[in-house]
C-alpha positions in Angstrom: 4.7 -29.9 -17.7 7.5 -28.3 -15.8 9.4 -25.3 -17.2 12.3 -24.0 -15.2 13.8 -20.6 -16.1 17.0 -18.9 -15.4 16.6 -15.3 -14.1 19.6 -13.0 -15.0 20.1 -12.7 -18.8 17.0 -14.8 -19.5 13.9 -13.2 -17.9 15.6 -9.9 -16.9 18.5 -7.8 -18.2 21.0 -7.9 -15.4 23.7 -6.0 -17.1 21.7 -2.8 -17.6 20.3 -3.0 -14.1 23.8 -3.5 -12.7 25.2 -0.5 -14.5 22.3 1.7 -13.3 22.6 0.5 -9.7 26.3 1.0 -9.5 26.1 4.5 -10.9 23.3 5.4 -8.5 25.2 4.0 -5.5 28.4 5.8 -6.3 26.6 9.1 -6.8 24.7 8.7 -3.5 27.9 8.3 -1.6 30.2 10.5 -3.8 32.4 7.5 -4.4 35.3 8.2 -6.8 36.0 6.6 -10.1 38.3 3.9 -8.7 35.5 2.6 -6.4 33.1 2.6 -9.3 35.4 0.7 -11.5 36.1 -1.8 -8.7 32.4 -2.4 -8.2 31.7 -2.9 -11.9 34.4 -5.5 -12.1 33.6 -7.2 -8.8 29.9 -7.5 -9.4 30.1 -8.3 -13.2 29.0 -11.9 -12.8 27.5 -12.1 -9.3 27.1 -10.0 -6.1 27.1 -10.9 -2.5 27.5 -9.1 0.9 31.1 -10.3 1.0 31.9 -8.1 -2.1 30.9 -5.0 -0.1 32.9 -6.2 2.9 35.9 -6.3 0.6 35.1 -3.0 -0.8 34.9 -1.4 2.6 38.3 -2.9 3.6 40.1 -2.1 0.3 39.0 1.5 0.3 38.7 2.2 4.0 35.1 3.2 3.7 33.1 4.4 6.8 29.8 2.9 5.6 29.0 -0.5 7.0 29.1 -3.3 4.4 25.6 -4.4 5.3 24.2 -0.9 4.6 26.0 -0.7 1.2 24.7 -4.2 0.3 21.1 -3.4 1.1 21.3 -0.1 -0.8 22.7 -2.0 -3.8 20.0 -4.7 -3.5 17.3 -2.0 -3.5 18.9 -0.1 -6.4 19.3 -3.1 -8.7 15.8 -4.4 -7.9 14.5 -1.0 -8.8 16.5 -0.9 -12.0 15.6 -4.4 -13.1 13.1 -4.9 -15.9 11.2 -7.8 -17.5 9.7 -7.1 -20.9 5.8 -7.1 -20.9 5.7 -9.7 -23.6 7.7 -12.1 -21.4 5.3 -11.5 -18.5 2.4 -12.2 -20.8 4.0 -15.3 -22.2 4.4 -16.7 -18.7 0.7 -15.9 -18.0 -0.1 -17.9 -21.1 2.0 -20.8 -19.9 0.2 -20.8 -16.6 -3.1 -20.8 -18.4 -2.0 -23.8 -20.4 -1.4 -25.7 -17.2 2.4 -25.4 -17.1 4.2 -25.4 -13.8 6.8 -22.6 -13.8 9.9 -22.4 -11.6 13.0 -20.2 -11.3 16.4 -21.7 -10.8 19.1 -19.0 -10.4 22.6 -18.5 -9.2 22.8 -15.6 -6.8 22.2 -14.4 -3.2 18.7 -15.2 -2.0 17.7 -11.6 -1.0 18.9 -9.9 -4.2 17.3 -12.5 -6.6 14.0 -12.4 -4.8 14.0 -8.6 -4.7 14.4 -8.5 -8.4 11.6 -11.1 -8.9 9.3 -9.0 -6.7 10.2 -5.7 -8.4 9.5 -6.9 -12.0 6.3 -8.8 -11.1 7.6 -12.3 -11.6 7.1 -13.7 -8.1 3.4 -14.2 -8.6 3.8 -15.9 -12.0 6.0 -18.7 -10.8 5.3 -21.8 -8.6 8.7 -22.1 -7.0 12.1 -20.4 -6.7 15.5 -21.9 -6.0 18.4 -19.5 -5.6 22.0 -20.8 -5.1 22.2 -18.6 -2.0 19.4 -20.7 -0.4 21.6 -23.8 -0.1 25.1 -22.7 -1.2 24.9 -24.9 -4.3 25.3 -23.4 -7.8 24.2 -24.4 -11.2 25.1 -26.7 -13.0 24.7 -28.9 -9.8 21.7 -31.2 -10.2 20.7 -30.5 -6.6 19.7 -26.9 -7.4 17.4 -28.1 -10.2 16.0 -30.8 -7.8 15.3 -28.0 -5.3 13.5 -25.9 -7.9 11.3 -28.7 -9.0 10.5 -29.7 -5.4 9.5 -26.1 -4.6 7.2 -26.3 -7.6 5.6 -29.4 -6.2 7.2 -31.5 -9.0 9.9 -34.0 -9.5 12.7 -34.1 -12.1 11.7 -37.7 -12.7 8.6 -36.3 -14.4 10.7 -34.5 -17.0 10.4 -30.9 -18.2 12.4 -28.0 -19.7 15.2 -25.7 -18.7 15.4 -22.2 -20.4 18.6 -20.1 -19.9 21.4 -18.2 -21.4 24.4 -19.8 -19.7 25.6 -22.8 -21.8 27.2 -24.7 -18.8 25.0 -23.6 -15.9 21.7 -23.7 -17.6 21.9 -26.0 -20.6 24.6 -28.4 -19.3 23.0 -28.4 -15.9 19.5 -28.8 -17.3 20.7 -31.7 -19.5 22.3 -33.5 -16.5 19.1 -33.0 -14.6 17.2 -34.9 -17.3 15.5 -31.8 -18.7 15.0 -30.7 -22.3 16.7 -27.4 -22.9 16.3 -24.1 -24.7 19.3 -21.8 -25.0 19.2 -18.1 -25.4 22.1 -17.5 -27.7 24.7 -14.9 -26.9 27.5 -16.4 -24.8 30.3 -18.5 -26.4 29.4 -22.1 -26.6 32.1 -24.4 -25.0 33.6 -27.2 -27.0 32.3 -30.6 -26.1 29.1 -29.4 -24.3 25.9 -31.3 -25.1 23.8 -29.1 -27.5 20.5 -27.6 -26.5 17.2 -29.0 -27.9 16.4 -25.5 -29.2 18.4 -22.3 -29.7 16.5 -18.9 -29.7 17.1 -15.2 -29.5 15.0 -14.4 -26.4 12.7 -15.6 -23.7 9.5 -15.0 -25.7 10.8 -17.3 -28.5 11.4 -19.9 -25.9 8.0 -19.5 -24.4 6.5 -19.9 -27.9 8.2 -23.3 -28.2 6.8 -24.4 -24.9 3.3 -23.3 -25.8 3.6 -25.3 -29.1 4.6 -28.3 -27.0 1.3 -27.9 -25.2 -0.7 -28.0 -28.4 1.0 -31.0 -29.9 
């Protein structure tokens, strides 16, 4: 069976890592409060090199945008965490012959840096980041790419696990996958409900493992 997972807010806590990374970056360059507030707002949902190009222009910074971006990538990767029980759950899924993929919105370099830093890279069979192809969830094409990189096809079915109602659950449903939603964000009116709703990734993994034994 195929299990696709979202990354930020599902397997790792992006918000804590983001806060720590922005704080460290601003301290390293002695950036003022206005720059720090700008960064926290601009990077709240996603981060790209273009954000740092705008930062440099808006505040007349001397540091090259590419340098600031790479520092931020390194800092947020270093601050990212994945709970040990989630890593163990993924190991159990692999042992139960599940194929595991990551389908995530975000720049390729930053998403893969986070995966490497928390030890997820070697627990998954394939990774598809929106920055790879400039296609974002909920587009079916990104789910197809993730499945293909896992050596599987969406035609074979599977599961999508994530915290974003539209991107993960709506997108997963459109891709023909069963879905597990990690509750937290507001649920939009009219959106197809998830097959299961849980509090965290370990609960989702437990559901998948139970599927194996049925």
